[in-house]
mmCIF file of the C-alpha atoms, coordinates in Angstrom:
data_MODEL
# 
_entry.id   MODEL 
# 
loop_
_atom_site.group_PDB 
_atom_site.id 
_atom_site.type_symbol 
_atom_site.label_atom_id 
_atom_site.label_alt_id 
_atom_site.label_comp_id 
_atom_site.label_asym_id 
_atom_site.label_entity_id 
_atom_site.label_seq_id 
_atom_site.pdbx_PDB_ins_code 
_atom_site.Cartn_x 
_atom_site.Cartn_y 
_atom_site.Cartn_z 
_atom_site.occupancy 
_atom_site.B_iso_or_equiv 
_atom_site.pdbx_formal_charge 
_atom_site.auth_seq_id 
_atom_site.auth_comp_id 
_atom_site.auth_asym_id 
_atom_site.auth_atom_id 
_atom_site.pdbx_PDB_model_num 
ATOM 1   C CA . MET A 1 1   ? 47.084 26.574 90.916 1.00 0.00 ? 1   MET A CA 1 
ATOM 2   C CA . PRO A 1 2   ? 44.619 27.154 87.982 1.00 0.00 ? 2   PRO A CA 1 
ATOM 3   C CA . ILE A 1 3   ? 46.465 29.764 86.332 1.00 0.00 ? 3   ILE A CA 1 
ATOM 4   C CA . ALA A 1 4   ? 46.304 30.479 83.228 1.00 0.00 ? 4   ALA A CA 1 
ATOM 5   C CA . HIS A 1 5   ? 48.910 29.475 80.278 1.00 0.00 ? 5   HIS A CA 1 
ATOM 6   C CA . GLU A 1 6   ? 48.955 30.788 77.044 1.00 0.00 ? 6   GLU A CA 1 
ATOM 7   C CA . TYR A 1 7   ? 47.562 27.833 75.156 1.00 0.00 ? 7   TYR A CA 1 
ATOM 8   C CA . GLU A 1 8   ? 44.736 27.915 77.749 1.00 0.00 ? 8   GLU A CA 1 
ATOM 9   C CA . ILE A 1 9   ? 44.150 31.504 77.111 1.00 0.00 ? 9   ILE A CA 1 
ATOM 10  C CA . VAL A 1 10  ? 44.331 30.625 73.225 1.00 0.00 ? 10  VAL A CA 1 
ATOM 11  C CA . SER A 1 11  ? 42.087 27.986 73.449 1.00 0.00 ? 11  SER A CA 1 
ATOM 12  C CA . ALA A 1 12  ? 39.084 28.963 75.925 1.00 0.00 ? 12  ALA A CA 1 
ATOM 13  C CA . ARG A 1 13  ? 35.918 29.132 74.004 1.00 0.00 ? 13  ARG A CA 1 
ATOM 14  C CA . ARG A 1 14  ? 33.444 29.961 76.713 1.00 0.00 ? 14  ARG A CA 1 
ATOM 15  C CA . VAL A 1 15  ? 35.055 32.680 78.752 1.00 0.00 ? 15  VAL A CA 1 
ATOM 16  C CA . LEU A 1 16  ? 33.789 35.045 81.966 1.00 0.00 ? 16  LEU A CA 1 
ATOM 17  C CA . PHE A 1 17  ? 34.923 37.786 82.616 1.00 0.00 ? 17  PHE A CA 1 
ATOM 18  C CA . TYR A 1 18  ? 34.108 39.382 86.443 1.00 0.00 ? 18  TYR A CA 1 
ATOM 19  C CA . GLY A 1 19  ? 35.599 41.901 88.685 1.00 0.00 ? 19  GLY A CA 1 
ATOM 20  C CA . VAL A 1 20  ? 34.823 44.763 90.280 1.00 0.00 ? 20  VAL A CA 1 
ATOM 21  C CA . THR A 1 21  ? 32.140 47.463 90.288 1.00 0.00 ? 21  THR A CA 1 
ATOM 22  C CA . GLY A 1 22  ? 33.432 50.238 87.604 1.00 0.00 ? 22  GLY A CA 1 
ATOM 23  C CA . SER A 1 23  ? 36.765 47.780 86.316 1.00 0.00 ? 23  SER A CA 1 
ATOM 24  C CA . GLY A 1 24  ? 35.862 47.734 83.279 1.00 0.00 ? 24  GLY A CA 1 
ATOM 25  C CA . LYS A 1 25  ? 34.460 43.984 82.637 1.00 0.00 ? 25  LYS A CA 1 
ATOM 26  C CA . SER A 1 26  ? 32.208 44.836 79.480 1.00 0.00 ? 26  SER A CA 1 
ATOM 27  C CA . THR A 1 27  ? 34.947 46.655 77.723 1.00 0.00 ? 27  THR A CA 1 
ATOM 28  C CA . LEU A 1 28  ? 37.417 43.907 77.729 1.00 0.00 ? 28  LEU A CA 1 
ATOM 29  C CA . ALA A 1 29  ? 34.572 41.699 77.162 1.00 0.00 ? 29  ALA A CA 1 
ATOM 30  C CA . ARG A 1 30  ? 33.358 43.543 74.277 1.00 0.00 ? 30  ARG A CA 1 
ATOM 31  C CA . GLU A 1 31  ? 36.531 43.599 72.912 1.00 0.00 ? 31  GLU A CA 1 
ATOM 32  C CA . PHE A 1 32  ? 37.831 40.211 73.532 1.00 0.00 ? 32  PHE A CA 1 
ATOM 33  C CA . ALA A 1 33  ? 34.727 38.755 71.954 1.00 0.00 ? 33  ALA A CA 1 
ATOM 34  C CA . GLN A 1 34  ? 35.681 40.957 68.646 1.00 0.00 ? 34  GLN A CA 1 
ATOM 35  C CA . LEU A 1 35  ? 38.559 39.720 68.616 1.00 0.00 ? 35  LEU A CA 1 
ATOM 36  C CA . ARG A 1 36  ? 37.644 35.915 68.470 1.00 0.00 ? 36  ARG A CA 1 
ATOM 37  C CA . HIS A 1 37  ? 33.908 36.483 66.785 1.00 0.00 ? 37  HIS A CA 1 
ATOM 38  C CA . TYR A 1 38  ? 32.818 34.330 70.026 1.00 0.00 ? 38  TYR A CA 1 
ATOM 39  C CA . PRO A 1 39  ? 29.118 35.959 70.830 1.00 0.00 ? 39  PRO A CA 1 
ATOM 40  C CA . LEU A 1 40  ? 29.001 38.056 73.958 1.00 0.00 ? 40  LEU A CA 1 
ATOM 41  C CA . CYS A 1 41  ? 26.667 38.128 76.509 1.00 0.00 ? 41  CYS A CA 1 
ATOM 42  C CA . LEU A 1 42  ? 26.359 41.883 78.189 1.00 0.00 ? 42  LEU A CA 1 
ATOM 43  C CA . VAL A 1 43  ? 25.252 40.777 81.659 1.00 0.00 ? 43  VAL A CA 1 
ATOM 44  C CA . ASP A 1 44  ? 22.672 43.457 83.102 1.00 0.00 ? 44  ASP A CA 1 
ATOM 45  C CA . GLU A 1 45  ? 20.891 44.006 79.276 1.00 0.00 ? 45  GLU A CA 1 
ATOM 46  C CA . GLN A 1 46  ? 20.469 40.281 78.584 1.00 0.00 ? 46  GLN A CA 1 
ATOM 47  C CA . ILE A 1 47  ? 19.730 38.963 82.010 1.00 0.00 ? 47  ILE A CA 1 
ATOM 48  C CA . GLY A 1 48  ? 20.304 41.270 84.693 1.00 0.00 ? 48  GLY A CA 1 
ATOM 49  C CA . PHE A 1 49  ? 17.151 43.865 84.093 1.00 0.00 ? 49  PHE A CA 1 
ATOM 50  C CA . VAL A 1 50  ? 13.730 43.825 82.730 1.00 0.00 ? 50  VAL A CA 1 
ATOM 51  C CA . PRO A 1 51  ? 13.582 46.177 79.084 1.00 0.00 ? 51  PRO A CA 1 
ATOM 52  C CA . ALA A 1 52  ? 13.350 49.767 80.378 1.00 0.00 ? 52  ALA A CA 1 
ATOM 53  C CA . SER A 1 53  ? 9.934  49.807 78.844 1.00 0.00 ? 53  SER A CA 1 
ATOM 54  C CA . GLU A 1 54  ? 8.733  47.593 80.687 1.00 0.00 ? 54  GLU A CA 1 
ATOM 55  C CA . ALA A 1 55  ? 9.486  49.413 84.310 1.00 0.00 ? 55  ALA A CA 1 
ATOM 56  C CA . VAL A 1 56  ? 12.517 51.262 85.288 1.00 0.00 ? 56  VAL A CA 1 
ATOM 57  C CA . TRP A 1 57  ? 15.292 49.638 86.995 1.00 0.00 ? 57  TRP A CA 1 
ATOM 58  C CA . GLN A 1 58  ? 13.090 46.465 87.558 1.00 0.00 ? 58  GLN A CA 1 
ATOM 59  C CA . ASN A 1 59  ? 15.759 43.130 87.961 1.00 0.00 ? 59  ASN A CA 1 
ATOM 60  C CA . ARG A 1 60  ? 14.275 40.508 86.474 1.00 0.00 ? 60  ARG A CA 1 
ATOM 61  C CA . ASP A 1 61  ? 12.696 37.219 88.164 1.00 0.00 ? 61  ASP A CA 1 
ATOM 62  C CA . GLU A 1 62  ? 15.405 35.133 89.522 1.00 0.00 ? 62  GLU A CA 1 
ATOM 63  C CA . ASN A 1 63  ? 14.177 31.922 87.470 1.00 0.00 ? 63  ASN A CA 1 
ATOM 64  C CA . GLU A 1 64  ? 14.268 33.831 84.503 1.00 0.00 ? 64  GLU A CA 1 
ATOM 65  C CA . MET A 1 65  ? 17.767 35.466 85.069 1.00 0.00 ? 65  MET A CA 1 
ATOM 66  C CA . ARG A 1 66  ? 19.024 31.458 85.396 1.00 0.00 ? 66  ARG A CA 1 
ATOM 67  C CA . ALA A 1 67  ? 17.101 30.593 82.321 1.00 0.00 ? 67  ALA A CA 1 
ATOM 68  C CA . LEU A 1 68  ? 18.645 33.264 80.479 1.00 0.00 ? 68  LEU A CA 1 
ATOM 69  C CA . ALA A 1 69  ? 22.285 32.433 81.506 1.00 0.00 ? 69  ALA A CA 1 
ATOM 70  C CA . ASP A 1 70  ? 21.358 28.700 80.804 1.00 0.00 ? 70  ASP A CA 1 
ATOM 71  C CA . GLN A 1 71  ? 20.290 28.973 77.425 1.00 0.00 ? 71  GLN A CA 1 
ATOM 72  C CA . PHE A 1 72  ? 23.033 31.257 76.188 1.00 0.00 ? 72  PHE A CA 1 
ATOM 73  C CA . THR A 1 73  ? 26.308 29.279 78.257 1.00 0.00 ? 73  THR A CA 1 
ATOM 74  C CA . GLN A 1 74  ? 24.642 26.444 76.037 1.00 0.00 ? 74  GLN A CA 1 
ATOM 75  C CA . LEU A 1 75  ? 26.387 27.871 72.786 1.00 0.00 ? 75  LEU A CA 1 
ATOM 76  C CA . PRO A 1 76  ? 29.854 26.160 72.342 1.00 0.00 ? 76  PRO A CA 1 
ATOM 77  C CA . GLU A 1 77  ? 31.735 29.478 72.049 1.00 0.00 ? 77  GLU A CA 1 
ATOM 78  C CA . TRP A 1 78  ? 30.783 32.557 73.790 1.00 0.00 ? 78  TRP A CA 1 
ATOM 79  C CA . VAL A 1 79  ? 32.263 35.510 76.591 1.00 0.00 ? 79  VAL A CA 1 
ATOM 80  C CA . CYS A 1 80  ? 30.266 36.888 79.376 1.00 0.00 ? 80  CYS A CA 1 
ATOM 81  C CA . ASP A 1 81  ? 30.675 40.250 80.714 1.00 0.00 ? 81  ASP A CA 1 
ATOM 82  C CA . SER A 1 82  ? 30.102 39.452 84.180 1.00 0.00 ? 82  SER A CA 1 
ATOM 83  C CA . ALA A 1 83  ? 28.033 37.047 86.383 1.00 0.00 ? 83  ALA A CA 1 
ATOM 84  C CA . TRP A 1 84  ? 25.522 38.341 88.884 1.00 0.00 ? 84  TRP A CA 1 
ATOM 85  C CA . GLY A 1 85  ? 25.621 36.151 92.587 1.00 0.00 ? 85  GLY A CA 1 
ATOM 86  C CA . LYS A 1 86  ? 21.957 34.585 91.532 1.00 0.00 ? 86  LYS A CA 1 
ATOM 87  C CA . PHE A 1 87  ? 22.682 33.361 88.480 1.00 0.00 ? 87  PHE A CA 1 
ATOM 88  C CA . LYS A 1 88  ? 27.006 32.819 88.818 1.00 0.00 ? 88  LYS A CA 1 
ATOM 89  C CA . ASP A 1 89  ? 26.871 29.583 89.057 1.00 0.00 ? 89  ASP A CA 1 
ATOM 90  C CA . VAL A 1 90  ? 25.281 28.780 85.870 1.00 0.00 ? 90  VAL A CA 1 
ATOM 91  C CA . ILE A 1 91  ? 28.063 30.712 83.945 1.00 0.00 ? 91  ILE A CA 1 
ATOM 92  C CA . PHE A 1 92  ? 30.841 29.744 86.114 1.00 0.00 ? 92  PHE A CA 1 
ATOM 93  C CA . SER A 1 93  ? 30.174 25.927 85.910 1.00 0.00 ? 93  SER A CA 1 
ATOM 94  C CA . ARG A 1 94  ? 30.196 26.392 81.928 1.00 0.00 ? 94  ARG A CA 1 
ATOM 95  C CA . ALA A 1 95  ? 33.355 28.900 81.825 1.00 0.00 ? 95  ALA A CA 1 
ATOM 96  C CA . ASP A 1 96  ? 36.762 27.418 80.255 1.00 0.00 ? 96  ASP A CA 1 
ATOM 97  C CA . LEU A 1 97  ? 38.508 30.460 81.593 1.00 0.00 ? 97  LEU A CA 1 
ATOM 98  C CA . LEU A 1 98  ? 38.172 33.374 83.794 1.00 0.00 ? 98  LEU A CA 1 
ATOM 99  C CA . VAL A 1 99  ? 39.187 36.272 83.447 1.00 0.00 ? 99  VAL A CA 1 
ATOM 100 C CA . ALA A 1 100 ? 39.699 38.468 86.884 1.00 0.00 ? 100 ALA A CA 1 
ATOM 101 C CA . LEU A 1 101 ? 39.660 42.367 86.395 1.00 0.00 ? 101 LEU A CA 1 
ATOM 102 C CA . ASP A 1 102 ? 41.149 42.763 90.208 1.00 0.00 ? 102 ASP A CA 1 
ATOM 103 C CA . TYR A 1 103 ? 42.084 46.484 90.250 1.00 0.00 ? 103 TYR A CA 1 
ATOM 104 C CA . PRO A 1 104 ? 42.850 48.936 93.080 1.00 0.00 ? 104 PRO A CA 1 
ATOM 105 C CA . ARG A 1 105 ? 39.580 50.274 94.539 1.00 0.00 ? 105 ARG A CA 1 
ATOM 106 C CA . TYR A 1 106 ? 41.242 53.853 93.096 1.00 0.00 ? 106 TYR A CA 1 
ATOM 107 C CA . VAL A 1 107 ? 41.004 52.711 90.043 1.00 0.00 ? 107 VAL A CA 1 
ATOM 108 C CA . SER A 1 108 ? 37.474 50.846 89.370 1.00 0.00 ? 108 SER A CA 1 
ATOM 109 C CA . LEU A 1 109 ? 36.253 53.488 91.500 1.00 0.00 ? 109 LEU A CA 1 
ATOM 110 C CA . TRP A 1 110 ? 37.181 56.636 89.399 1.00 0.00 ? 110 TRP A CA 1 
ATOM 111 C CA . ARG A 1 111 ? 36.387 54.939 86.284 1.00 0.00 ? 111 ARG A CA 1 
ATOM 112 C CA . LEU A 1 112 ? 32.916 53.958 87.779 1.00 0.00 ? 112 LEU A CA 1 
ATOM 113 C CA . THR A 1 113 ? 32.419 57.493 88.811 1.00 0.00 ? 113 THR A CA 1 
ATOM 114 C CA . LYS A 1 114 ? 33.813 59.182 85.853 1.00 0.00 ? 114 LYS A CA 1 
ATOM 115 C CA . ARG A 1 115 ? 31.464 57.021 83.875 1.00 0.00 ? 115 ARG A CA 1 
ATOM 116 C CA . SER A 1 116 ? 28.270 57.638 86.348 1.00 0.00 ? 116 SER A CA 1 
ATOM 117 C CA . ILE A 1 117 ? 28.234 61.298 85.436 1.00 0.00 ? 117 ILE A CA 1 
ATOM 118 C CA . LYS A 1 118 ? 28.643 60.995 81.694 1.00 0.00 ? 118 LYS A CA 1 
ATOM 119 C CA . ARG A 1 119 ? 26.068 58.719 81.715 1.00 0.00 ? 119 ARG A CA 1 
ATOM 120 C CA . VAL A 1 120 ? 23.618 61.505 83.586 1.00 0.00 ? 120 VAL A CA 1 
ATOM 121 C CA . ILE A 1 121 ? 24.698 64.092 81.725 1.00 0.00 ? 121 ILE A CA 1 
ATOM 122 C CA . ARG A 1 122 ? 24.618 62.496 78.554 1.00 0.00 ? 122 ARG A CA 1 
ATOM 123 C CA . ARG A 1 123 ? 21.062 60.171 79.575 1.00 0.00 ? 123 ARG A CA 1 
ATOM 124 C CA . GLU A 1 124 ? 22.381 57.558 77.821 1.00 0.00 ? 124 GLU A CA 1 
ATOM 125 C CA . HIS A 1 125 ? 21.155 54.693 78.252 1.00 0.00 ? 125 HIS A CA 1 
ATOM 126 C CA . VAL A 1 126 ? 21.693 51.653 79.868 1.00 0.00 ? 126 VAL A CA 1 
ATOM 127 C CA . CYS A 1 127 ? 21.343 48.376 81.773 1.00 0.00 ? 127 CYS A CA 1 
ATOM 128 C CA . ASN A 1 128 ? 18.496 47.309 79.081 1.00 0.00 ? 128 ASN A CA 1 
ATOM 129 C CA . GLY A 1 129 ? 17.185 50.859 78.672 1.00 0.00 ? 129 GLY A CA 1 
ATOM 130 C CA . ASN A 1 130 ? 17.175 52.196 81.771 1.00 0.00 ? 130 ASN A CA 1 
ATOM 131 C CA . ILE A 1 131 ? 18.855 55.798 82.474 1.00 0.00 ? 131 ILE A CA 1 
ATOM 132 C CA . GLU A 1 132 ? 21.306 56.904 85.604 1.00 0.00 ? 132 GLU A CA 1 
ATOM 133 C CA . THR A 1 133 ? 20.045 59.990 87.476 1.00 0.00 ? 133 THR A CA 1 
ATOM 134 C CA . TRP A 1 134 ? 21.365 61.954 90.086 1.00 0.00 ? 134 TRP A CA 1 
ATOM 135 C CA . ARG A 1 135 ? 18.896 61.131 92.298 1.00 0.00 ? 135 ARG A CA 1 
ATOM 136 C CA . ARG A 1 136 ? 19.327 57.500 91.154 1.00 0.00 ? 136 ARG A CA 1 
ATOM 137 C CA . LEU A 1 137 ? 23.836 57.854 91.480 1.00 0.00 ? 137 LEU A CA 1 
ATOM 138 C CA . PHE A 1 138 ? 23.058 58.932 95.127 1.00 0.00 ? 138 PHE A CA 1 
ATOM 139 C CA . ASN A 1 139 ? 20.153 56.944 96.712 1.00 0.00 ? 139 ASN A CA 1 
ATOM 140 C CA . SER A 1 140 ? 20.147 53.157 98.272 1.00 0.00 ? 140 SER A CA 1 
ATOM 141 C CA . GLU A 1 141 ? 19.908 51.972 95.067 1.00 0.00 ? 141 GLU A CA 1 
ATOM 142 C CA . SER A 1 142 ? 23.511 53.971 94.115 1.00 0.00 ? 142 SER A CA 1 
ATOM 143 C CA . ILE A 1 143 ? 26.417 52.203 91.976 1.00 0.00 ? 143 ILE A CA 1 
ATOM 144 C CA . ILE A 1 144 ? 28.667 53.628 93.820 1.00 0.00 ? 144 ILE A CA 1 
ATOM 145 C CA . ARG A 1 145 ? 27.244 52.415 96.806 1.00 0.00 ? 145 ARG A CA 1 
ATOM 146 C CA . TRP A 1 146 ? 27.179 49.303 95.514 1.00 0.00 ? 146 TRP A CA 1 
ATOM 147 C CA . HIS A 1 147 ? 30.799 49.279 94.825 1.00 0.00 ? 147 HIS A CA 1 
ATOM 148 C CA . PHE A 1 148 ? 31.440 49.800 97.667 1.00 0.00 ? 148 PHE A CA 1 
ATOM 149 C CA . LEU A 1 149 ? 29.176 47.523 99.504 1.00 0.00 ? 149 LEU A CA 1 
ATOM 150 C CA . SER A 1 150 ? 30.740 44.226 96.473 1.00 0.00 ? 150 SER A CA 1 
ATOM 151 C CA . PHE A 1 151 ? 34.306 45.401 96.540 1.00 0.00 ? 151 PHE A CA 1 
ATOM 152 C CA . SER A 1 152 ? 36.255 43.005 98.779 1.00 0.00 ? 152 SER A CA 1 
ATOM 153 C CA . ARG A 1 153 ? 33.747 40.207 98.599 1.00 0.00 ? 153 ARG A CA 1 
ATOM 154 C CA . LYS A 1 154 ? 33.648 40.478 94.766 1.00 0.00 ? 154 LYS A CA 1 
ATOM 155 C CA . ARG A 1 155 ? 37.965 40.574 94.892 1.00 0.00 ? 155 ARG A CA 1 
ATOM 156 C CA . GLN A 1 156 ? 38.085 37.818 97.624 1.00 0.00 ? 156 GLN A CA 1 
ATOM 157 C CA . TRP A 1 157 ? 36.384 35.379 95.486 1.00 0.00 ? 157 TRP A CA 1 
ATOM 158 C CA . MET A 1 158 ? 38.276 36.486 92.511 1.00 0.00 ? 158 MET A CA 1 
ATOM 159 C CA . ARG A 1 159 ? 41.846 35.566 94.445 1.00 0.00 ? 159 ARG A CA 1 
ATOM 160 C CA . GLU A 1 160 ? 40.293 32.717 96.104 1.00 0.00 ? 160 GLU A CA 1 
ATOM 161 C CA . GLN A 1 161 ? 39.462 30.724 92.306 1.00 0.00 ? 161 GLN A CA 1 
ATOM 162 C CA . GLU A 1 162 ? 43.276 31.646 91.443 1.00 0.00 ? 162 GLU A CA 1 
ATOM 163 C CA . ASN A 1 163 ? 44.570 30.052 94.516 1.00 0.00 ? 163 ASN A CA 1 
ATOM 164 C CA . ARG A 1 164 ? 42.314 26.833 93.716 1.00 0.00 ? 164 ARG A CA 1 
ATOM 165 C CA . SER A 1 165 ? 44.314 23.896 93.651 1.00 0.00 ? 165 SER A CA 1 
ATOM 166 C CA . THR A 1 166 ? 42.012 22.521 90.860 1.00 0.00 ? 166 THR A CA 1 
ATOM 167 C CA . GLY A 1 167 ? 38.997 24.481 88.691 1.00 0.00 ? 167 GLY A CA 1 
ATOM 168 C CA . ILE A 1 168 ? 39.333 26.308 85.541 1.00 0.00 ? 168 ILE A CA 1 
ATOM 169 C CA . PRO A 1 169 ? 42.085 28.577 84.123 1.00 0.00 ? 169 PRO A CA 1 
ATOM 170 C CA . VAL A 1 170 ? 42.135 31.978 85.903 1.00 0.00 ? 170 VAL A CA 1 
ATOM 171 C CA . VAL A 1 171 ? 43.838 34.972 84.672 1.00 0.00 ? 171 VAL A CA 1 
ATOM 172 C CA . ARG A 1 172 ? 43.646 37.769 87.245 1.00 0.00 ? 172 ARG A CA 1 
ATOM 173 C CA . LEU A 1 173 ? 44.560 41.385 85.985 1.00 0.00 ? 173 LEU A CA 1 
ATOM 174 C CA . THR A 1 174 ? 45.222 43.700 88.610 1.00 0.00 ? 174 THR A CA 1 
ATOM 175 C CA . SER A 1 175 ? 46.151 46.947 86.405 1.00 0.00 ? 175 SER A CA 1 
ATOM 176 C CA . PRO A 1 176 ? 44.513 48.635 83.401 1.00 0.00 ? 176 PRO A CA 1 
ATOM 177 C CA . SER A 1 177 ? 48.150 48.100 82.014 1.00 0.00 ? 177 SER A CA 1 
ATOM 178 C CA . ALA A 1 178 ? 47.740 44.321 82.737 1.00 0.00 ? 178 ALA A CA 1 
ATOM 179 C CA . ALA A 1 179 ? 44.342 43.835 80.448 1.00 0.00 ? 179 ALA A CA 1 
ATOM 180 C CA . GLU A 1 180 ? 46.338 46.106 77.415 1.00 0.00 ? 180 GLU A CA 1 
ATOM 181 C CA . ALA A 1 181 ? 48.972 43.323 77.485 1.00 0.00 ? 181 ALA A CA 1 
ATOM 182 C CA . PHE A 1 182 ? 46.640 40.439 77.624 1.00 0.00 ? 182 PHE A CA 1 
ATOM 183 C CA . LEU A 1 183 ? 44.635 42.281 74.902 1.00 0.00 ? 183 LEU A CA 1 
ATOM 184 C CA . ALA A 1 184 ? 47.693 42.246 73.208 1.00 0.00 ? 184 ALA A CA 1 
ATOM 185 C CA . ALA A 1 185 ? 48.560 39.137 73.711 1.00 0.00 ? 185 ALA A CA 1 
ATOM 186 C CA . VAL A 1 186 ? 44.981 37.745 72.368 1.00 0.00 ? 186 VAL A CA 1 
ATOM 187 C CA . ARG A 1 187 ? 45.433 39.798 69.541 1.00 0.00 ? 187 ARG A CA 1 
ATOM 188 C CA . VAL A 1 188 ? 48.609 37.262 68.234 1.00 0.00 ? 188 VAL A CA 1 
ATOM 189 C CA . SER A 1 189 ? 47.445 34.215 68.993 1.00 0.00 ? 189 SER A CA 1 
ATOM 190 C CA . VAL A 1 190 ? 44.323 35.219 66.298 1.00 0.00 ? 190 VAL A CA 1 
ATOM 191 C CA . THR A 1 191 ? 46.805 36.183 63.835 1.00 0.00 ? 191 THR A CA 1 
ATOM 192 C CA . ASP A 1 192 ? 48.713 33.636 64.189 1.00 0.00 ? 192 ASP A CA 1 
ATOM 193 C CA . ARG A 1 193 ? 45.731 31.166 64.098 1.00 0.00 ? 193 ARG A CA 1 
# 
């Protein structure tokens, strides 16, 4: 099985963080990228959505998404905080480590709900300058609805990657404490260099 060993974690130069909506991919990817001094791609911001000044909550054209993903992943070192289905193959085919955040639903749903309400109240800019609203939080394009629609599929994909006999190494983290332990190991590897 392609389960990552410490050497593979230390030597990884192109890392994809993947998980269900609300699991904390961006936060963990950001911390990892800072520790390693690798370029970070926040996928929603840099690939998925057009700037809000051009249109509100509009996805980029699929060909443009794929081109942006292709351009970023040609770098020798990088970290991506996710990969949408429309361009997941581009990012995944170039990654040399998959960090899968496979938390129980209650963990990611609680985090997502708390984060979404905070964003609505504070009117925080997200996803390339867009703003969450109460209406959007409960309409057909709701991020919480998306969590329910995509949870099982994303979880299945992560587990399939972990159980493949070939492919890139996988670190499947099943709890926030496992993620903290993973980061602690990365910190040690960085200071030991």
